[in-house]
C-alpha atoms as an extended CHARMM CRD file, in Angstrom:
* protein
*
        65  EXT
         1         1  MET       CA              0.0000000000        0.0000000000        0.0000000000  PROA      1               0.0000000000
         2         2  HSD       CA              1.2660000000        3.4890000000       -0.8660000000  PROA      2               0.0000000000
         3         3  ASN       CA              1.9100000000        6.1100000000        1.7910000000  PROA      3               0.0000000000
         4         4  ARG       CA              0.0510000000        9.0220000000        0.2030000000  PROA      4               0.0000000000
         5         5  ILE       CA              0.2580000000       12.5840000000        1.4880000000  PROA      5               0.0000000000
         6         6  THR       CA             -2.8290000000       14.7790000000        1.3100000000  PROA      6               0.0000000000
         7         7  PHE       CA             -3.0180000000       18.5160000000        0.7250000000  PROA      7               0.0000000000
         8         8  SER       CA             -2.8310000000       20.7350000000        3.8110000000  PROA      8               0.0000000000
         9         9  THR       CA             -5.5740000000       23.2370000000        4.6600000000  PROA      9               0.0000000000
        10        10  ALA       CA             -3.4240000000       26.0390000000        3.2110000000  PROA      10              0.0000000000
        11        11  GLU       CA             -2.8290000000       24.0580000000        0.0090000000  PROA      11              0.0000000000
        12        12  ILE       CA             -6.5730000000       23.3650000000       -0.3760000000  PROA      12              0.0000000000
        13        13  ALA       CA             -7.1820000000       27.1200000000       -0.0860000000  PROA      13              0.0000000000
        14        14  ILE       CA             -4.6930000000       27.6320000000       -2.9300000000  PROA      14              0.0000000000
        15        15  VAL       CA             -6.3950000000       24.9310000000       -5.0290000000  PROA      15              0.0000000000
        16        16  ASN       CA             -9.7820000000       26.6060000000       -4.4890000000  PROA      16              0.0000000000
        17        17  LYS       CA             -8.3650000000       30.0040000000       -5.4810000000  PROA      17              0.0000000000
        18        18  VAL       CA             -6.7310000000       28.5830000000       -8.6070000000  PROA      18              0.0000000000
        19        19  VAL       CA             -9.9550000000       26.8240000000       -9.6320000000  PROA      19              0.0000000000
        20        20  SER       CA            -11.8090000000       30.1290000000       -9.3040000000  PROA      20              0.0000000000
        21        21  MET       CA             -9.1420000000       31.9530000000      -11.3160000000  PROA      21              0.0000000000
        22        22  SER       CA             -9.2210000000       29.2350000000      -13.9910000000  PROA      22              0.0000000000
        23        23  GLU       CA            -12.9960000000       29.4610000000      -14.3060000000  PROA      23              0.0000000000
        24        24  GLU       CA            -12.7450000000       33.2250000000      -14.7570000000  PROA      24              0.0000000000
        25        25  LEU       CA            -10.0230000000       32.9230000000      -17.4100000000  PROA      25              0.0000000000
        26        26  VAL       CA            -11.9690000000       30.2870000000      -19.3530000000  PROA      26              0.0000000000
        27        27  SER       CA            -15.1780000000       32.3010000000      -19.0380000000  PROA      27              0.0000000000
        28        28  ASN       CA            -13.4620000000       35.4230000000      -20.3510000000  PROA      28              0.0000000000
        29        29  HSD       CA            -11.6950000000       33.5880000000      -23.1780000000  PROA      29              0.0000000000
        30        30  TYR       CA            -14.8300000000       31.8190000000      -24.4220000000  PROA      30              0.0000000000
        31        31  LYS       CA            -17.1490000000       34.7730000000      -23.6410000000  PROA      31              0.0000000000
        32        32  MET       CA            -19.3070000000       32.6670000000      -21.3320000000  PROA      32              0.0000000000
        33        33  SER       CA            -21.9820000000       34.3350000000      -19.2350000000  PROA      33              0.0000000000
        34        34  ALA       CA            -22.0530000000       34.0340000000      -15.4530000000  PROA      34              0.0000000000
        35        35  SER       CA            -25.1960000000       31.8830000000      -15.6790000000  PROA      35              0.0000000000
        36        36  GLU       CA            -23.2690000000       29.2810000000      -17.6850000000  PROA      36              0.0000000000
        37        37  TRP       CA            -21.0340000000       28.7750000000      -14.6300000000  PROA      37              0.0000000000
        38        38  LEU       CA            -23.9220000000       28.3980000000      -12.1410000000  PROA      38              0.0000000000
        39        39  ARG       CA            -23.9370000000       24.6440000000      -12.4990000000  PROA      39              0.0000000000
        40        40  PRO       CA            -20.3750000000       23.3500000000      -12.5220000000  PROA      40              0.0000000000
        41        41  LYS       CA            -19.9590000000       20.5220000000      -14.9860000000  PROA      41              0.0000000000
        42        42  TYR       CA            -17.0470000000       19.0120000000      -13.0920000000  PROA      42              0.0000000000
        43        43  ASP       CA            -15.6490000000       18.3890000000       -9.6260000000  PROA      43              0.0000000000
        44        44  VAL       CA            -12.0370000000       18.7810000000       -8.5970000000  PROA      44              0.0000000000
        45        45  LYS       CA            -11.3120000000       15.9400000000       -6.2080000000  PROA      45              0.0000000000
        46        46  THR       CA             -8.1950000000       15.3900000000       -4.1660000000  PROA      46              0.0000000000
        47        47  LEU       CA             -7.1320000000       12.2360000000       -2.3690000000  PROA      47              0.0000000000
        48        48  VAL       CA             -9.3040000000       12.7950000000        0.7050000000  PROA      48              0.0000000000
        49        49  ASP       CA            -12.4010000000       13.0560000000       -1.5380000000  PROA      49              0.0000000000
        50        50  LEU       CA            -11.8330000000        9.7790000000       -3.3860000000  PROA      50              0.0000000000
        51        51  ALA       CA            -13.1210000000        6.3230000000       -2.6000000000  PROA      51              0.0000000000
        52        52  PRO       CA            -10.3590000000        3.6800000000       -2.4980000000  PROA      52              0.0000000000
        53        53  GLU       CA            -11.3660000000        2.2900000000       -5.9060000000  PROA      53              0.0000000000
        54        54  GLU       CA            -11.0590000000        5.7690000000       -7.4690000000  PROA      54              0.0000000000
        55        55  ILE       CA             -7.4370000000        6.2880000000       -6.4070000000  PROA      55              0.0000000000
        56        56  VAL       CA             -4.8770000000        5.9010000000       -9.1880000000  PROA      56              0.0000000000
        57        57  ASP       CA             -1.1360000000        6.4730000000       -9.1430000000  PROA      57              0.0000000000
        58        58  GLY       CA              0.1550000000        9.6000000000      -10.8170000000  PROA      58              0.0000000000
        59        59  PRO       CA             -2.1990000000       12.5870000000      -10.7660000000  PROA      59              0.0000000000
        60        60  PHE       CA             -2.1040000000       15.2580000000       -8.0950000000  PROA      60              0.0000000000
        61        61  ALA       CA             -5.8450000000       15.7970000000       -8.4750000000  PROA      61              0.0000000000
        62        62  GLN       CA             -8.5960000000       14.3900000000      -10.6420000000  PROA      62              0.0000000000
        63        63  ILE       CA            -11.2360000000       16.3110000000      -12.5380000000  PROA      63              0.0000000000
        64        64  VAL       CA            -14.4220000000       14.2740000000      -12.6290000000  PROA      64              0.0000000000
        65        65  ARG       CA            -17.3540000000       15.0100000000      -14.9270000000  PROA      65              0.0000000000
């Protein structure tokens, strides 16, 4: 079994900020309205959010549709 390290509270705050910034950049680039972002079409999951069968080696985080 792998000894996996999870993100700290401070790192999760950074992830959340980066996700927000990314959404804004994509929205601006593709000229999307705010209402198009009301229902996120994906989840950003880190290790603590995954069920054991969802964990794979390699990625830092998984984007799940």
